Structure formats: structure tokens, C-alpha cells
C-alpha positions as CSV (number, residue, x, y, z in Angstrom):
1,M,95.4,-92.4,-77.1
2,G,92.7,-94.2,-75.4
3,E,94.1,-94.1,-72.0
4,L,95.4,-90.9,-72.2
5,R,91.8,-89.7,-73.1
6,Q,90.2,-91.4,-70.2
7,R,92.9,-89.4,-68.0
8,M,91.8,-86.1,-69.6
9,L,88.1,-86.9,-69.1
10,E,88.4,-87.7,-65.5
11,E,90.5,-84.4,-65.0
12,M,87.9,-82.5,-66.4
13,Q,85.1,-84.0,-64.3
14,L,87.1,-83.8,-61.5
15,R,86.9,-80.0,-62.2
16,G,83.2,-80.1,-62.7
17,M,83.2,-78.8,-66.4
18,S,80.0,-79.0,-68.2
19,V,79.5,-82.1,-70.7
20,R,79.4,-79.7,-73.9
21,T,82.9,-78.3,-72.6
22,Q,84.4,-81.9,-72.3
23,E,83.4,-82.7,-75.5
24,T,85.0,-79.7,-77.0
25,Y,88.0,-80.1,-75.5
26,L,88.6,-83.8,-76.6
27,H,87.5,-82.9,-80.0
28,A,90.2,-80.0,-79.8
29,V,93.1,-82.9,-78.8
30,T,91.8,-85.3,-81.1
31,Q,91.7,-82.9,-84.1
32,L,95.5,-82.2,-83.1
33,V,96.5,-85.9,-82.6
34,R,95.2,-86.6,-86.3
35,R,96.7,-83.7,-88.0
36,V,100.2,-84.2,-86.4
37,G,100.1,-88.4,-86.5
38,K,101.9,-88.5,-83.1
39,A,100.6,-89.0,-79.5
40,P,100.3,-86.0,-77.4
41,D,103.2,-86.4,-75.2
42,Q,105.9,-87.2,-78.4
43,I,104.3,-83.6,-80.3
44,T,107.4,-81.1,-80.1
45,V,106.9,-77.3,-79.6
46,E,107.4,-76.8,-83.2
47,E,104.7,-78.8,-84.5
48,L,102.1,-77.6,-82.1
49,R,102.7,-73.7,-83.2
50,S,102.4,-75.5,-86.8
51,Y,99.4,-77.1,-85.9
52,F,98.0,-73.4,-85.1
53,L,99.5,-71.8,-88.1
54,Y,97.6,-74.6,-90.1
55,L,94.1,-73.9,-88.1
56,T,94.7,-69.9,-88.7
57,N,96.0,-69.8,-92.1
58,E,95.0,-72.4,-94.1
59,K,91.6,-73.9,-92.4
60,K,90.5,-70.2,-91.8
61,A,88.9,-71.4,-88.4
62,A,87.1,-68.4,-87.0
63,R,88.4,-66.7,-84.0
64,A,86.1,-68.3,-81.5
65,S,87.4,-71.9,-83.0
66,V,91.1,-71.6,-82.5
67,T,90.2,-70.3,-78.8
68,I,88.8,-73.4,-77.9
69,A,91.4,-75.6,-79.7
70,L,93.9,-73.8,-77.5
71,C,92.0,-74.0,-74.4
72,G,91.3,-77.9,-74.9
73,I,95.2,-78.7,-75.8
74,K,96.4,-76.4,-73.2
75,F,94.2,-77.7,-70.8
76,L,95.9,-81.3,-71.6
77,Y,99.0,-80.3,-71.3
78,E,99.2,-78.5,-68.1
79,Q,96.7,-80.7,-66.0
80,V,97.1,-84.4,-67.4
81,L,100.7,-84.2,-69.0
82,H,102.0,-81.8,-66.3
83,Q,103.9,-79.8,-68.6
84,A,104.3,-75.7,-68.5
85,W,102.5,-74.2,-71.4
86,Q,104.3,-70.8,-71.1
87,R,107.3,-72.7,-73.0
88,F,105.2,-73.1,-75.8
89,G,104.8,-69.6,-76.4
90,L,101.5,-69.7,-77.7
91,V,98.7,-66.9,-77.2
92,R,95.0,-66.6,-78.0
93,P,93.9,-64.8,-81.2
94,Q,93.0,-61.1,-81.1
95,K,89.2,-60.7,-80.1
96,E,87.1,-59.2,-82.7
97,H,84.7,-56.7,-81.1
98,K,81.3,-57.6,-83.3
99,L,78.1,-56.6,-82.7
100,P,75.5,-59.0,-82.5
101,V,72.7,-59.4,-85.2
102,V,69.7,-58.7,-83.9
103,L,66.0,-58.8,-85.1
104,S,63.2,-56.1,-84.4
105,V,60.0,-57.3,-82.3
106,E,58.1,-57.7,-85.6
107,E,60.7,-59.9,-87.5
108,V,60.8,-62.6,-84.4
109,R,57.3,-62.5,-84.9
110,R,57.2,-63.3,-88.2
111,A,59.9,-66.1,-88.4
112,L,58.3,-67.8,-84.8
113,A,55.0,-67.5,-86.9
114,V,56.1,-70.2,-89.4
115,V,57.8,-72.7,-87.8
116,E,56.2,-75.8,-89.2
117,R,56.2,-78.1,-85.9
118,A,54.6,-76.7,-82.9
119,P,57.1,-78.3,-80.5
120,Y,59.8,-76.5,-82.0
121,R,57.8,-73.2,-81.9
122,V,57.0,-73.3,-78.6
123,Y,60.8,-74.2,-77.7
124,L,61.6,-71.2,-79.8
125,S,59.4,-68.8,-78.3
126,T,60.3,-69.8,-75.2
127,L,63.9,-69.0,-75.8
128,Y,63.2,-65.7,-77.2
129,A,60.2,-64.6,-74.2
130,C,62.6,-65.8,-71.4
131,G,66.3,-64.6,-72.8
132,L,67.3,-68.6,-72.3
133,R,70.4,-69.8,-74.5
134,L,70.0,-73.1,-76.5
135,Q,71.4,-75.4,-74.0
136,E,69.1,-73.6,-71.4
137,G,66.0,-74.0,-73.0
138,L,66.9,-77.6,-74.2
139,H,67.1,-78.6,-70.5
140,L,64.2,-77.3,-69.0
141,Q,62.2,-79.5,-66.7
142,V,58.6,-79.8,-65.5
143,R,60.2,-78.4,-62.0
144,D,61.7,-75.8,-63.7
145,I,58.9,-73.7,-64.0
146,D,57.7,-71.7,-61.1
147,S,54.1,-70.5,-61.8
148,S,53.2,-68.9,-58.3
149,R,56.5,-66.4,-58.4
150,M,56.2,-66.6,-62.4
151,Q,59.7,-67.5,-63.1
152,V,61.9,-70.1,-64.7
153,H,64.5,-71.8,-62.6
154,V,67.6,-71.6,-64.9
155,R,69.9,-74.7,-64.0
156,G,73.3,-75.1,-64.7
157,G,73.6,-72.2,-67.3
158,K,77.2,-70.9,-68.3
159,G,79.9,-71.2,-65.9
160,S,77.5,-73.8,-63.8
161,K,75.6,-71.2,-62.6
162,D,71.7,-71.1,-61.8
163,R,69.2,-68.0,-61.9
164,Y,65.9,-67.3,-62.2
165,V,64.5,-65.2,-65.1
166,P,60.8,-63.8,-65.5
167,L,58.4,-66.0,-67.0
168,P,55.6,-64.3,-69.2
169,E,51.9,-64.9,-68.7
170,R,51.6,-65.9,-72.1
171,T,54.2,-68.1,-72.3
172,L,53.5,-69.6,-69.1
173,A,50.0,-70.8,-71.1
174,M,51.6,-71.6,-74.1
175,L,54.2,-74.4,-72.0
176,R,50.9,-75.8,-70.2
177,Q,49.3,-76.2,-73.4
178,H,52.4,-77.8,-75.1
179,W,52.9,-80.1,-71.8
180,L,49.5,-81.7,-72.5
181,T,50.7,-82.9,-76.0
182,H,53.5,-85.7,-74.3
183,R,52.9,-85.2,-71.0
184,D,56.5,-86.4,-70.0
185,P,57.3,-86.3,-66.0
186,V,60.5,-84.8,-66.9
187,W,61.2,-82.6,-69.9
188,L,59.4,-79.8,-70.9
189,F,60.6,-80.8,-74.5
190,P,61.3,-84.1,-75.1
191,A,63.2,-85.8,-77.7
192,R,60.8,-87.3,-80.4
193,G,61.4,-91.3,-79.6
194,G,63.2,-90.9,-76.9
195,Y,61.1,-93.1,-75.0
196,I,62.0,-97.0,-73.9
197,L,59.3,-99.1,-73.4
198,G,57.9,-99.7,-69.8
199,E,59.1,-96.0,-68.8
200,S,57.3,-92.9,-68.3
201,A,59.9,-90.3,-68.9
202,A,62.1,-89.7,-72.3
203,R,65.7,-90.1,-71.7
204,Q,66.9,-87.0,-73.2
205,P,65.4,-83.5,-74.7
206,L,64.8,-82.4,-77.9
207,C,68.5,-82.7,-80.2
208,D,70.1,-79.4,-80.8
209,S,70.6,-79.8,-84.1
210,T,67.0,-80.3,-85.2
211,V,66.0,-77.0,-83.3
212,Q,68.7,-75.3,-85.6
213,R,67.3,-76.6,-88.3
214,A,63.6,-75.9,-87.9
215,W,65.3,-71.9,-87.0
216,Q,66.7,-71.8,-90.3
217,A,64.1,-73.2,-92.0
218,A,61.8,-70.5,-90.5
219,M,64.1,-67.7,-91.3
220,K,64.0,-69.2,-94.9
221,A,60.8,-69.0,-95.3
222,S,59.9,-65.5,-93.4
223,G,61.7,-64.1,-96.2
224,L,64.2,-62.2,-93.5
225,H,67.8,-62.3,-94.8
226,K,69.5,-61.3,-91.9
227,H,72.1,-63.9,-90.8
228,A,70.2,-64.9,-87.5
229,T,70.7,-68.1,-85.4
230,V,68.7,-69.4,-82.6
231,H,71.2,-67.2,-80.4
232,T,70.0,-64.1,-81.9
233,L,66.7,-64.8,-80.4
234,R,68.5,-63.8,-76.7
235,H,70.2,-61.2,-78.3
236,S,67.1,-59.7,-79.4
237,W,65.3,-60.4,-76.0
238,A,68.0,-58.2,-74.3
239,T,68.1,-55.5,-76.8
240,H,64.2,-55.1,-77.0
241,L,64.0,-54.8,-73.0
242,L,66.7,-52.3,-73.2
243,E,64.7,-50.7,-75.9
244,E,61.6,-50.5,-73.3
245,G,63.6,-49.0,-70.5
246,V,64.3,-52.0,-68.6
247,S,67.2,-51.6,-66.5
248,L,70.8,-52.6,-67.8
249,R,71.4,-54.0,-64.6
250,L,68.5,-56.4,-64.4
251,I,68.8,-57.5,-67.6
252,Q,72.3,-58.6,-66.9
253,I,71.2,-61.0,-63.6
254,W,68.6,-62.1,-66.1
255,L,70.9,-63.0,-68.8
256,G,73.5,-64.6,-66.3
257,H,76.2,-62.1,-67.3
258,S,78.9,-62.0,-64.8
259,S,79.9,-58.6,-66.2
260,L,78.1,-55.6,-66.8
261,K,80.3,-54.7,-69.9
262,T,79.2,-57.8,-71.5
263,T,75.3,-56.7,-71.3
264,A,76.3,-53.3,-72.1
265,I,77.0,-54.0,-75.6
266,Y,73.3,-54.0,-76.4
267,T,73.3,-50.2,-75.9
268,H,74.7,-50.3,-78.9
269,L,71.9,-52.2,-81.0
270,T,68.8,-50.3,-79.3
271,T,67.8,-47.8,-82.4
272,K,64.3,-46.7,-80.2
273,T,66.5,-45.5,-77.9
274,E,68.5,-43.4,-80.6
275,I,65.8,-42.2,-82.1
276,A,64.5,-40.7,-78.6
277,A,68.2,-39.2,-77.5
278,T,68.6,-37.9,-81.0
279,T,64.9,-36.1,-80.4
280,V,66.3,-34.7,-77.0
281,I,69.3,-33.1,-78.5
282,N,67.5,-31.7,-80.9
283,H,65.1,-29.9,-78.8
284,L,67.9,-28.6,-76.5
285,M,69.8,-27.4,-79.5
286,A,67.1,-25.8,-81.5
287,D,67.4,-22.5,-80.4
288,L,71.5,-22.1,-80.2
289,P,72.5,-19.0,-81.6
């Protein structure tokens, strides 16, 4: 599959897909080939259908995993093998409407306080303070911090879109102090041991798996039993802003959401707002006969 893999990689690069998307799509095709035992151009429609039934019924893959596999394989057949996808008759799994897990302000502080290693604690605190995605935080560079405007320039976010988010004063001071511990000219969060002899800058930022492990260890140490991931910090940030009266439209812009409908999910998570609304309703209805 070497030549076909290279062609698929080049087609994705030509379309400006992110490195993470390229890796995910290639992995999806590799898993298909391993399961069926044939080159992609030799796989029949029925074998493809059986593979997705295997993912759903036997492997019990999550909806998101099945959708990613479907998108990657669909890209291969349409853009590389030039076969019409419609004839395969495969559809995406029905979308699940689940509310994300959210931590309270106190719970966020409780978890961050027990992150053992300072670089991970600063990174996770920055993620929460600026509402960033995991990869957006990892790839922050020194040049992205605009202290004159108190903003962070998020480059190449989801959908390859740039945006600016507010930079809290406390976070700026924390980042400055953190930078003095490594003085890397490029990365705010350089990888440990990522320096090459004769070079002043690390080759890459922190690894995502290391910060995920640090967060899970902190959740365990804090005694919190919610199923919270690193991404929960972003959900919590948006919810807390909404509870404090920040415009939903502003939150949408800062999160980098294309649709306000996506951001509106946080209106279902704001307990403080619900309590205030209930108080208003009780007051209005108090003198009903």
C-alpha cells in the first residue's frame, strides 16, 4: 500500500489538511486493510459494509471513531481512487446529543492545584484561562502572546482558522515566569529533552499524551470523580463566562465556533443562570391567585 498511501498523503496535503487529520485518515485506511486483508482498490462493497458492521457491533467503536473512519476511507475512494462514494451506500452513525462534562470554578482550581509538575500546571491553567483546545495550547509560541493588547493569537485552530482570545493579567504573569525556566525562543511549552546540541530552540512542544496523563493524575489526586478530560477545561471556561453574563456571541468568537448553535450548548450547563431565572420566575408568579 506504499504508493497508494503516498498518493493519499499528497492529496490531503494539497487540500491543506492538518497533520493530525492526515494521520487520522491514514490510520483509518490502514485499519481497514489489516482487517480485510486486501489492498483498498481490491476491497468489495460488501467487504466494506461488513467492516463498518464490525466496528459498530463487535468492536463497539464510539460514534466519533466510526465517523472518522468513514471520512478517511471515503476520502481515499473519492479523491485517490476516484470511485463514486454513493454506490457504497454507507451513512454516518446518528449524531448523539450528549452534554459535555463541566467542572465548577472551585473544582477547576482544586484540580489545577494538585498538578505536580510546574510546566504541566502552567499549561493546563493557560488552557482554562484562554479557553483553548489541547493542541492549540501545546503549539503556542512566544510570538503569539500580545501583552500590549492582552490577547493570545491562536494560529491554525480547528478548520485552519486563526483567532484572538483575551489574555488574563494573571496568566500573562504566570507565562512570563514559566518562560524564564526554559527561555526557548520559539515554544512556550517546549518538550523536555527536545533540544539538539548546537540549537537554541526545541524541535517540538510538549507531547499531548504527557499532559493528558498529568491531568488525569491531578483529577485522581484531587478526589474529583467526574469523567473530565483536558478538553473539559475549555467546556468549563465557556460555561463559567456565560454564567457571569458574558455575551454568547463573544464566547462563540473566542471559542472559534463557526455556528452560534454549537456555542449554545453551554446554555444547558449554566446552573447559576438557571437558579437566577428560577428566582425571577418565583418573584413574578408569587401573587398569582
